[in-house]
C-alpha positions as CSV (number, residue, x, y, z in Angstrom):
1,X,91.1,90.0,-74.5
2,X,88.5,89.6,-71.8
3,X,84.8,90.0,-72.8
4,X,83.6,92.6,-70.3
5,X,80.0,91.3,-70.5
6,X,80.9,87.7,-69.9
7,X,83.2,88.8,-66.9
8,X,80.4,90.7,-65.3
9,X,78.0,88.0,-65.9
10,X,80.3,85.5,-64.1
11,X,80.6,87.8,-61.2
12,X,77.0,88.3,-60.9
13,X,76.2,84.7,-60.7
14,X,78.8,84.0,-58.2
15,X,77.3,86.9,-56.0
16,X,73.7,85.7,-56.7
17,X,74.2,82.1,-55.3
18,X,75.0,82.9,-51.8
19,X,72.1,85.5,-51.7
20,X,69.5,82.8,-52.6
21,X,70.8,80.4,-50.2
22,X,70.7,83.0,-47.3
23,X,67.1,83.9,-48.3
24,X,66.0,80.2,-48.1
25,X,67.7,79.8,-44.8
26,X,65.6,82.8,-43.6
27,X,62.4,81.4,-45.1
28,X,62.8,77.7,-43.9
29,X,62.6,78.8,-40.1
30,X,59.7,80.9,-40.8
31,X,57.8,78.0,-42.6
32,X,58.7,75.7,-39.9
33,X,57.2,77.9,-37.2
34,X,54.1,78.1,-39.1
35,X,53.7,74.5,-39.6
36,X,54.6,73.9,-35.8
37,X,51.9,76.5,-34.9
38,X,49.3,74.7,-36.9
39,X,50.3,71.4,-35.6
40,X,49.7,72.9,-32.0
41,X,46.4,74.4,-32.7
42,X,45.1,71.2,-34.3
43,X,46.1,69.1,-31.5
44,X,44.5,71.4,-28.9
45,X,41.3,71.2,-30.9
46,X,41.4,67.4,-31.0
47,X,42.0,67.5,-27.2
48,X,39.5,70.1,-26.0
49,X,36.6,70.0,-28.7
50,X,36.6,66.5,-30.5
51,X,32.9,66.5,-30.2
52,X,32.8,69.6,-32.6
53,X,35.0,67.7,-34.9
54,X,32.9,64.4,-35.0
55,X,35.5,62.5,-33.1
56,X,34.0,61.8,-29.8
57,X,32.6,58.4,-30.9
58,X,36.2,57.3,-31.7
59,X,39.1,56.1,-29.6
60,X,41.2,57.6,-28.2
61,X,39.4,60.9,-28.6
62,X,36.4,60.0,-26.6
63,X,38.8,59.6,-23.6
64,X,39.9,63.3,-24.4
65,X,36.3,64.7,-23.9
66,X,36.0,62.8,-20.5
67,X,38.7,65.0,-19.0
68,X,37.6,68.3,-20.9
69,X,37.4,70.4,-17.7
70,X,41.1,69.9,-16.2
71,X,42.3,69.7,-19.8
72,X,41.0,73.1,-20.7
73,X,42.2,74.7,-17.5
74,X,45.7,73.2,-18.2
75,X,45.7,74.5,-21.9
76,X,44.5,78.0,-20.9
77,X,47.2,78.6,-18.3
78,X,50.1,77.1,-20.5
79,X,48.8,79.5,-23.4
80,X,48.8,82.5,-21.2
81,X,52.3,81.7,-19.9
82,X,53.5,81.2,-23.4
83,X,52.1,84.4,-24.4
84,X,53.8,86.2,-21.3
85,X,57.2,84.6,-22.2
86,X,57.1,85.1,-25.9
87,X,54.8,87.7,-27.2
88,X,55.6,87.0,-30.7
89,X,53.9,83.5,-30.5
90,X,50.6,85.2,-30.4
91,X,49.7,83.8,-33.9
92,X,49.4,80.3,-32.4
93,X,48.5,81.4,-28.7
94,X,45.3,83.4,-30.0
95,X,43.8,80.4,-31.9
96,X,44.5,78.2,-28.9
97,X,42.9,80.6,-26.4
98,X,39.8,80.8,-28.8
99,X,39.4,77.2,-28.7
100,X,39.8,77.0,-25.1
101,X,36.9,79.6,-24.8
102,X,34.7,77.4,-26.9
103,X,35.5,74.3,-24.5
104,X,35.0,76.7,-21.4
105,X,31.6,77.9,-22.8
106,X,30.2,74.2,-22.8
107,X,31.5,73.8,-19.2
108,X,30.5,77.0,-17.4
109,X,26.8,76.4,-17.4
110,X,27.4,73.2,-15.4
111,X,28.6,75.4,-12.7
112,X,25.5,77.5,-12.4
113,X,23.0,76.2,-10.2
114,X,19.4,76.2,-11.7
115,X,17.7,76.2,-8.3
116,X,15.1,73.5,-7.1
117,X,13.2,71.7,-9.7
118,X,9.6,71.3,-9.9
119,X,8.0,69.6,-6.8
120,X,4.9,67.8,-8.1
121,X,4.9,65.2,-5.4
122,X,6.7,63.2,-2.6
123,X,10.6,63.4,-2.4
124,X,12.6,60.4,-2.7
125,X,16.4,60.2,-2.0
126,X,18.4,58.1,-4.6
127,X,21.9,57.0,-4.5
128,X,24.3,55.4,-6.9
129,X,27.5,53.7,-6.0
130,X,29.5,51.7,-8.4
131,X,31.2,49.1,-6.2
132,X,34.1,48.3,-8.8
133,X,33.4,44.6,-9.4
134,X,32.1,44.0,-5.9
135,X,35.3,45.2,-4.2
136,X,33.6,48.2,-2.1
137,X,33.9,48.1,1.4
138,X,30.6,46.7,2.7
139,X,30.8,48.1,6.3
140,X,31.7,51.4,5.2
141,X,28.8,51.5,2.5
142,X,26.5,50.0,5.3
143,X,27.4,53.1,7.5
144,X,26.6,55.3,4.6
145,X,23.2,54.0,4.2
146,X,22.4,54.1,8.1
147,X,23.4,57.6,8.0
148,X,21.8,59.0,4.8
149,X,18.9,56.5,4.4
150,X,18.4,56.7,0.6
151,X,15.1,55.3,-0.6
152,X,16.6,53.8,-3.5
153,X,20.3,52.6,-3.9
154,X,21.7,51.6,-7.3
155,X,24.8,49.6,-7.2
156,X,26.6,49.0,-10.7
157,X,29.1,46.4,-10.8
158,X,27.2,44.4,-8.1
159,X,25.7,41.0,-8.8
160,X,24.2,38.4,-6.3
161,X,27.2,37.9,-4.2
162,X,27.6,41.7,-3.4
163,X,23.8,42.0,-2.9
164,X,23.8,39.2,-0.4
165,X,26.8,40.5,1.6
166,X,25.2,44.1,1.7
167,X,21.8,42.9,2.7
168,X,23.2,40.7,5.5
169,X,25.0,43.9,6.8
170,X,21.8,46.1,7.1
171,X,19.0,43.9,7.9
172,X,17.5,46.5,10.4
173,X,16.9,49.1,7.5
174,X,14.3,46.8,5.9
175,X,15.5,47.2,2.3
176,X,14.3,45.0,-0.3
177,X,17.0,44.1,-3.0
178,X,17.4,42.7,-6.5
179,X,20.2,41.8,-8.8
180,X,20.0,41.9,-12.5
181,X,22.0,38.9,-13.1
182,X,21.8,35.3,-11.7
183,X,24.2,34.1,-8.9
184,X,26.4,32.3,-11.3
185,X,27.4,35.6,-12.8
186,X,30.3,37.7,-11.4
187,X,29.5,41.2,-9.8
188,X,31.2,43.0,-12.5
189,X,28.3,42.4,-15.0
190,X,25.5,43.0,-12.7
191,X,23.4,46.0,-11.2
192,X,21.7,45.7,-8.0
193,X,18.9,47.9,-6.7
194,X,17.9,48.2,-2.9
195,X,14.5,49.8,-2.2
196,X,13.7,51.2,1.1
197,X,10.4,50.2,3.0
198,X,9.3,53.8,2.2
199,X,8.9,52.9,-1.5
200,X,6.1,50.4,-0.7
201,X,5.3,47.6,-3.1
202,X,7.6,48.5,-6.1
203,X,7.7,46.1,-9.1
204,X,10.9,45.3,-10.8
205,X,11.5,44.6,-14.4
206,X,14.8,43.6,-15.9
207,X,15.9,45.7,-18.9
208,X,18.2,43.9,-21.5
209,X,21.7,45.6,-21.8
210,X,25.3,44.8,-22.1
211,X,25.5,44.8,-18.2
212,X,21.6,44.1,-17.6
213,X,19.7,47.0,-15.9
214,X,16.5,47.1,-13.6
215,X,13.5,49.3,-13.8
216,X,11.4,50.0,-10.9
217,X,7.8,51.0,-11.0
218,X,4.6,51.3,-8.7
219,X,4.5,51.9,-5.0
220,X,5.5,55.3,-3.8
221,X,6.9,56.0,-7.4
222,X,3.4,56.4,-8.6
223,X,3.6,56.9,-12.5
224,X,7.5,57.6,-12.3
225,X,9.8,54.9,-13.9
226,X,13.0,54.5,-12.1
227,X,15.9,52.8,-14.1
228,X,19.0,51.5,-12.4
229,X,21.7,51.2,-15.0
230,X,25.3,50.6,-15.9
231,X,26.1,51.4,-19.4
232,X,29.0,50.0,-21.4
233,X,32.2,51.8,-21.3
234,X,33.9,53.6,-24.2
235,X,36.7,50.9,-24.4
236,X,38.0,48.9,-27.6
237,X,35.7,45.7,-27.0
238,X,32.7,47.9,-26.2
239,X,33.0,51.1,-28.4
240,X,30.5,49.9,-30.7
241,X,27.9,49.1,-27.9
242,X,28.4,52.2,-25.9
243,X,26.8,54.9,-28.2
244,X,23.7,52.6,-28.8
245,X,23.1,52.2,-24.9
246,X,23.5,56.1,-24.7
247,X,20.8,56.4,-27.3
248,X,18.6,54.0,-25.7
249,X,18.1,56.5,-22.7
250,X,15.6,58.3,-24.8
251,X,13.2,55.5,-23.7
252,X,13.2,57.4,-20.3
253,X,14.0,60.9,-21.2
254,X,12.5,61.8,-24.5
255,X,9.4,64.2,-24.4
256,X,6.1,62.1,-24.0
257,X,7.6,59.3,-22.3
258,X,6.2,60.2,-19.0
259,X,8.0,61.0,-15.6
260,X,11.3,59.0,-15.0
261,X,14.4,58.9,-13.1
262,X,17.7,57.3,-14.4
263,X,20.2,56.5,-11.9
264,X,23.6,54.8,-12.8
265,X,27.0,54.7,-13.9
266,X,26.5,56.1,-17.6
267,X,30.1,56.2,-18.4
268,X,29.7,59.5,-20.2
269,X,29.4,63.2,-19.5
270,X,27.4,66.0,-21.1
271,X,30.6,66.7,-23.2
272,X,29.7,63.8,-25.5
273,X,27.2,64.2,-28.4
274,X,25.7,60.6,-27.8
275,X,25.1,61.3,-24.0
276,X,23.5,64.7,-24.9
277,X,21.1,63.3,-27.5
278,X,20.1,60.3,-25.4
279,X,19.4,62.3,-22.3
280,X,17.8,65.2,-24.1
281,X,14.5,66.0,-22.3
282,X,16.0,65.1,-18.9
283,X,17.8,67.2,-16.3
284,X,21.0,66.2,-14.9
285,X,20.9,66.5,-11.1
286,X,24.7,67.4,-11.0
287,X,24.3,70.3,-13.5
288,X,21.2,71.5,-11.9
289,X,23.0,71.9,-8.7
290,X,25.9,73.6,-10.3
291,X,28.2,70.7,-9.4
292,X,28.2,69.0,-13.0
293,X,32.2,69.0,-12.9
294,X,32.6,67.3,-9.8
295,X,34.5,64.0,-10.8
296,X,33.0,60.6,-9.6
297,X,35.7,58.9,-11.3
298,X,38.4,58.0,-10.6
299,X,38.0,58.3,-6.9
300,X,41.9,58.3,-6.3
301,X,42.2,61.8,-7.9
302,X,40.9,65.1,-6.5
303,X,37.2,66.0,-7.1
304,X,38.3,68.7,-9.8
305,X,40.4,66.2,-11.8
306,X,38.5,63.5,-13.6
307,X,34.9,62.9,-15.1
308,X,31.4,62.8,-13.6
309,X,30.3,59.5,-14.9
310,X,27.8,58.6,-12.3
311,X,24.4,60.4,-12.8
312,X,20.8,61.0,-11.7
313,X,18.7,62.0,-14.6
314,X,15.1,63.3,-14.2
315,X,12.4,63.8,-16.8
316,X,8.8,64.2,-17.6
317,X,8.0,66.5,-14.9
318,X,10.0,64.9,-12.1
319,X,12.5,67.6,-10.4
320,X,15.5,67.3,-8.5
321,X,16.7,69.3,-5.5
322,X,20.1,68.6,-3.9
323,X,23.3,66.8,-5.0
324,X,26.0,65.2,-2.9
325,X,28.9,63.4,-3.6
326,X,30.1,60.6,-1.1
327,X,33.2,58.5,-0.5
328,X,33.1,54.8,0.0
329,X,36.4,52.9,0.4
330,X,37.4,50.0,-1.9
331,X,35.9,51.2,-5.0
332,X,37.3,53.5,-7.9
333,X,33.9,55.6,-8.1
334,X,32.6,58.1,-5.8
335,X,28.8,57.9,-5.0
336,X,26.1,60.4,-5.8
337,X,23.2,61.3,-3.5
338,X,20.2,63.3,-5.0
339,X,16.6,64.3,-3.9
340,X,14.1,63.7,-6.5
341,X,10.7,65.1,-6.6
342,X,8.5,62.2,-8.1
343,X,4.9,62.7,-9.3
344,X,2.8,61.1,-6.6
């Protein structure tokens, strides 16, 4: 005789097993979608706002910050396309767009011109052109100098060999020139400064750095100190040196240090906390002109794709008016030309 209760229990167990399996099969894809969405959101945050996460002094994240503008544009476009294709992806797309908005909010002010800066005294035109280990085309650079006639030219990655070649190409312009390193050193580690006759009797002082800098004072600069600099790059061998050199910019930019102009390849953008801290008190000429997102590196890519590593910063009452990017063959950097109002 069959026990009714036992029979019904066996039937119930047989029916419950497949139901539980089916439920877990439904839950697993849902859980995997949630995990995938979280991974996407985290990856976008690391890509677009590593400085907000404290990662912008660590490799490889510092490299992400240097291309924040094109990366933000790409992420926002892709997120909107994803939302148009699959509206049900909104739980992932909305946080991604929020992160994109945070990144864009840091970029937009650099596209809005401030107008001319204070004009306390004489105007000088300054130019910076990284010559890529002395490989820039000397005749082409000489032609730019004849046309634009900057009062000060700062050449990162130019030592004594490049200084001599360029000086020989433009004797009629009357420039005086100095290299931060002796002739025995290669161009890659030097910074060269050319000063036009309009500056008068300026004094040149070496400034110790990984790639030694030069400071100009006196003459037509008056009380203004002008620094020609090439900061260390955020690469594996120099990542420990790089933030310290950015911090040292406070010697020229911090309140109370007097009028100053910093001209050079600073290997950083305003997206980096170390750059913002070191340059606090200075005005970036590119940002002031609404051209802070024009890339000066790498020169082989369009100007909207890359990073503005070459800067002119002014502080202590000096002002800026005008910002132009120039092209010189043979180097991976574009040059920058800026009119600076110094205190006479």
